[in-house]
Backbone bond lengths (Angstrom), bond angles and torsions (degrees), N, CA, C in turn:
res aa  C-N    CA-C-N  psi(-1)  N-CA   C-N-CA  omega(-1)  CA-C   N-CA-C  phi
1 M - - - 1.485 - - 1.503 108.08 -
2 N 1.312 115.47 133.36 1.383 123.97 174.34 1.554 109.05 -78.68
3 R 1.351 116.75 129.73 1.388 127.15 175.21 1.571 113.62 -91.33
4 V 1.376 117.08 122.75 1.422 120.35 178.20 1.486 110.44 -87.42
5 Y 1.212 120.71 131.35 1.498 125.55 174.89 1.526 112.67 -97.15
6 P 1.187 121.47 141.40 1.464 118.46 167.13 1.439 116.31 -60.61
7 L 1.313 121.20 142.47 1.352 120.00 -179.17 1.500 119.98 -59.89
8 Q 1.404 113.58 -23.34 1.501 120.84 179.17 1.564 107.56 -67.67
9 Q 1.287 121.16 -24.27 1.453 128.44 178.56 1.398 114.84 -78.94
10 V 1.355 122.99 -10.12 1.471 130.45 175.61 1.607 108.87 -69.94
11 D 1.251 111.47 111.55 1.562 111.33 178.75 1.602 110.40 -76.52
12 R 1.378 109.21 -49.35 1.574 117.33 -179.17 1.479 108.21 -150.06
13 C 1.413 111.61 130.90 1.411 113.73 177.38 1.621 98.85 -113.13
14 F 1.389 121.63 126.84 1.339 129.16 177.71 1.531 112.06 -93.83
15 V 1.295 117.54 125.30 1.430 122.66 -174.35 1.582 108.22 -130.43
16 A 1.422 111.42 158.32 1.353 117.05 -175.69 1.631 114.80 -94.66
17 T 1.152 112.56 -25.01 1.485 115.76 -177.37 1.636 110.84 -137.94
18 Q 1.355 111.63 166.12 1.537 117.16 178.54 1.598 105.58 -68.28
19 L 1.383 118.15 -35.31 1.403 118.41 176.91 1.509 114.53 -55.51
20 V 1.345 116.17 -47.74 1.341 116.98 175.61 1.480 117.15 -67.41
21 A 1.322 116.91 -30.42 1.449 120.34 173.65 1.438 108.52 -63.65
22 A 1.281 119.76 -42.75 1.593 121.84 177.71 1.476 110.42 -61.70
23 Q 1.344 123.44 -42.60 1.390 124.76 177.34 1.491 112.28 -64.53
24 A 1.302 118.63 -40.93 1.529 121.30 172.62 1.550 108.96 -56.40
25 M 1.277 115.07 -38.87 1.534 114.79 -175.56 1.508 105.84 -73.85
26 K 1.315 123.13 -35.18 1.436 128.57 176.55 1.613 107.96 -53.44
27 Y 1.364 116.19 -41.62 1.430 122.51 -178.53 1.472 112.10 -83.09
28 G 1.298 120.31 7.70 1.389 121.66 171.86 1.565 117.53 110.04
29 L 1.344 119.15 -14.82 1.452 114.42 170.79 1.493 118.91 -64.25
30 I 1.242 117.30 156.16 1.556 122.15 177.56 1.498 112.06 -106.23
31 S 1.255 116.63 155.94 1.474 121.47 -171.72 1.560 110.78 -57.95
32 T 1.239 123.97 -24.46 1.463 123.67 174.31 1.461 116.32 -80.62
33 Q 1.300 116.71 -6.58 1.456 122.40 172.13 1.541 112.09 -92.58
34 I 1.204 116.71 -12.22 1.566 123.48 -170.18 1.487 111.42 -110.48
35 S 1.285 120.20 127.07 1.462 125.68 169.54 1.610 109.20 -125.40
36 C 1.363 103.22 127.97 1.461 115.97 -170.65 1.549 107.36 -106.93
37 H 1.335 118.28 110.46 1.432 120.38 -165.10 1.588 108.94 -122.63
38 G 1.292 118.95 3.47 1.506 120.76 -174.18 1.497 115.83 75.31
39 L 1.258 115.86 -178.20 1.449 122.09 -178.72 1.579 110.62 -82.29
40 P 1.285 117.75 132.90 1.474 117.49 -179.43 1.549 107.02 -72.04
41 I 1.278 118.60 138.58 1.445 121.89 173.96 1.547 110.57 -134.29
42 R 1.299 113.31 157.73 1.395 117.71 -178.15 1.567 103.96 -74.55
43 P 1.310 114.80 135.72 1.552 115.90 -178.22 1.480 118.89 -55.45
44 A 1.319 113.95 -24.93 1.491 117.07 178.57 1.647 109.30 -64.47
45 F 1.213 115.05 -29.08 1.439 122.35 -172.59 1.536 106.56 -72.02
46 N 1.353 116.97 -17.01 1.504 122.08 -170.90 1.541 110.64 -102.13
47 L 1.282 118.36 -2.84 1.397 122.56 176.29 1.566 109.92 -74.10
48 P 1.420 113.86 154.63 1.438 117.01 -179.89 1.531 112.59 -66.70
49 S 1.241 120.71 144.66 1.466 122.11 -174.13 1.525 104.25 -82.90
50 K 1.361 108.92 164.80 1.543 118.84 175.02 1.633 106.90 -71.52
51 P 1.231 113.64 160.31 1.438 114.35 171.55 1.590 114.21 -61.14
52 M 1.388 112.65 143.58 1.506 116.89 -175.22 1.594 109.54 -52.89
53 Q 1.286 116.73 -48.81 1.521 118.30 179.07 1.460 112.84 -55.05
54 E 1.215 122.34 -39.93 1.443 126.22 -178.52 1.538 111.98 -69.72
55 I 1.319 116.53 -43.77 1.423 123.71 169.48 1.645 114.92 -55.97
56 R 1.307 112.50 -46.56 1.543 121.52 -179.83 1.487 102.09 -62.82
57 Q 1.263 124.37 -43.83 1.536 127.34 -171.21 1.543 106.68 -65.85
58 Q 1.356 115.11 -45.80 1.382 126.74 177.62 1.416 111.48 -48.75
59 L 1.301 112.19 -53.95 1.567 124.99 -177.87 1.565 113.78 -73.70
60 G 1.263 116.65 -13.30 1.489 121.62 -176.42 1.561 107.44 71.60
61 M 1.281 119.73 36.94 1.443 125.74 168.42 1.474 116.46 -89.99
62 D 1.405 117.33 157.49 1.415 120.15 177.08 1.371 106.33 -77.04
63 S 1.380 121.84 132.42 1.402 129.98 -166.59 1.568 109.82 -76.08
64 A 1.418 112.51 -17.08 1.405 112.29 -174.36 1.609 109.75 -111.21
65 A 1.275 113.61 3.12 1.458 121.70 -174.62 1.548 110.05 -68.36
66 S 1.362 117.52 136.89 1.537 116.99 168.66 1.532 106.34 -75.93
67 T 1.325 115.82 129.14 1.497 120.33 -177.48 1.509 114.68 -116.25
68 V 1.327 111.51 138.34 1.485 119.26 175.99 1.559 105.03 -120.57
69 M 1.340 119.17 133.89 1.454 127.72 179.39 1.557 108.42 -113.95
70 L 1.245 116.86 123.52 1.377 125.59 177.26 1.551 109.22 -110.40
71 I 1.312 116.51 121.48 1.445 122.30 -177.70 1.592 110.49 -120.47
72 G 1.279 110.93 123.12 1.547 118.39 179.09 1.564 105.24 -103.21
73 G 1.212 126.91 124.27 1.400 130.03 179.89 1.479 113.69 -90.59
74 G 1.236 117.89 -172.36 1.510 120.43 -179.17 1.583 113.61 -54.90
75 E 1.253 113.66 -32.94 1.415 116.50 172.55 1.362 121.16 -98.14
76 G 1.472 114.72 14.06 1.503 120.49 169.93 1.572 110.15 74.19
77 M 1.245 117.13 171.75 1.451 120.68 178.06 1.515 110.15 -131.42
78 G 1.312 114.84 20.89 1.472 118.97 -178.63 1.522 116.40 101.05
79 K 1.398 106.96 -128.60 1.515 114.11 178.76 1.495 111.89 -86.87
80 L 1.383 120.01 70.26 1.408 120.71 -175.16 1.506 115.57 -60.59
81 E 1.432 116.33 -43.96 1.528 116.88 176.95 1.525 109.69 -60.03
82 E 1.334 121.21 -50.67 1.429 120.92 -178.08 1.455 113.49 -58.74
83 T 1.394 120.09 -43.43 1.407 121.88 172.15 1.454 116.11 -53.51
84 A 1.314 116.96 -48.81 1.578 122.26 175.56 1.603 109.52 -58.01
85 E 1.238 113.20 -47.03 1.562 114.77 -175.87 1.562 106.77 -62.63
86 A 1.315 120.30 -43.91 1.487 123.06 175.74 1.354 116.22 -62.05
87 L 1.353 123.77 -32.81 1.418 129.85 175.29 1.547 104.06 -68.22
88 A 1.317 119.31 -53.94 1.446 124.72 -174.62 1.548 106.22 -54.77
89 Q 1.324 116.16 -40.51 1.658 114.91 177.55 1.439 115.75 -67.59
90 M 1.390 114.44 -33.68 1.342 117.88 -177.55 1.570 119.73 -75.45
91 S 1.423 108.48 -30.18 1.412 120.84 -175.87 1.450 115.98 -85.20
92 G 1.219 118.05 155.18 1.518 116.09 -177.82 1.475 113.12 -89.24
93 P 1.341 119.90 -177.79 1.412 123.49 -177.72 1.541 115.53 -60.83
94 S 1.328 115.38 -25.50 1.448 115.95 179.78 1.468 112.67 -93.11
95 S 1.300 122.47 32.48 1.421 126.08 174.22 1.548 118.12 -117.82
96 A 1.362 117.69 166.72 1.437 113.78 -177.93 1.514 106.78 -139.27
97 C 1.202 122.34 151.58 1.404 125.43 -179.68 1.486 107.11 -132.90
98 I 1.481 116.63 118.10 1.423 119.38 -177.24 1.486 109.42 -107.33
99 V 1.404 121.92 122.08 1.462 123.49 -178.83 1.525 105.52 -103.31
100 V 1.364 120.38 125.39 1.493 122.40 176.62 1.472 106.63 -119.29
């Protein structure tokens, strides 16, 4: 059984965005109970990236090609294969489509 605590007993509620902080306040928390710290990320994701030309060379890509990257997450993005095929038909020979 889940136990419900009165909002006054909440010492600190950590949230990722100001939108969520506002929602917490709508439910009765006060600003001194809320700490907005952003989304936690792995420190490596915050490092400066390599120059684009170096990355293209490492991946064996044409350095002058226009490039589109399609990313389908855990919930997918719908018709990924059909989207990639449509992009390939619209693009010229000096373009690349990366599907992740």
